[in-house]
C-alpha angles and dihedrals in degrees: 000000000000127000102199116200117243098223127197091219132030115272135167109291090230088065097043090049094049112102140145110255126182097199109087128174103239092196094063117079125199109239122236093248091059092044090054090048091053091055092042089057089051090048091061096052116121119254137180112266085003083272093148091203096180125116126186129196114184139183131194118222108278098024130105097253091052089055093045092051091043091052094056092054123099115255094250090063095040089063092071106014091068087081096055119111093220137025120197127191110208115204133169137210105240093197133067125185091348094307133098111271106220092191101050094105092049091048093048089049089054092051090048090050090052090051091049095050091047089050091051091050088057096047092255117135122216132193119195120205140179093194097111139096105262095188090052091048090052090051097044093050095035092233118189116256092254093050110088125194110236111171145342121231123206112201134185145098118310122240141176111312090225087093089069130079109271096255091057095040090059091054091052094061098037116111114267113248131200134171117264115257090245088068096059109016115082130187114195 
């Protein structure tokens, strides 16, 4: 199922078709070639100082890393993310050249956006979430003190929302809503 955005202005169809579903087809795996392309897209994201502070840990459904990532998620996300083909923990190095890197979150967001757009171009859906226990993720994956967990991405192929509990299925088919440009674009 796709929930295409009804935009006010023309944008690239890859962007208007990108959305964050919760209904994933657990029987469809993402192949290794596509997984590598997702991370290659992230690799080429811009970053301050070319620091490339992002770090990704991923697990395919059925493997140990998938279970580890799944187990650091909050229950509300576990309900639907269990059907994803791929779970990705996104972390970022908060330091650069021995100093605090004030842009690491922005840079990791850019890499994650690149990954998301690449996924959309391949017909793969992604859903990013912050509903997870960052301290637990740091411990489980033995992340360095300067490496901070930021988000978890569930990725896979969308399916009929009937597989979800009713309260989530309704959200899947609801119209997508965004603020009008006038609310966030200023011309001084």
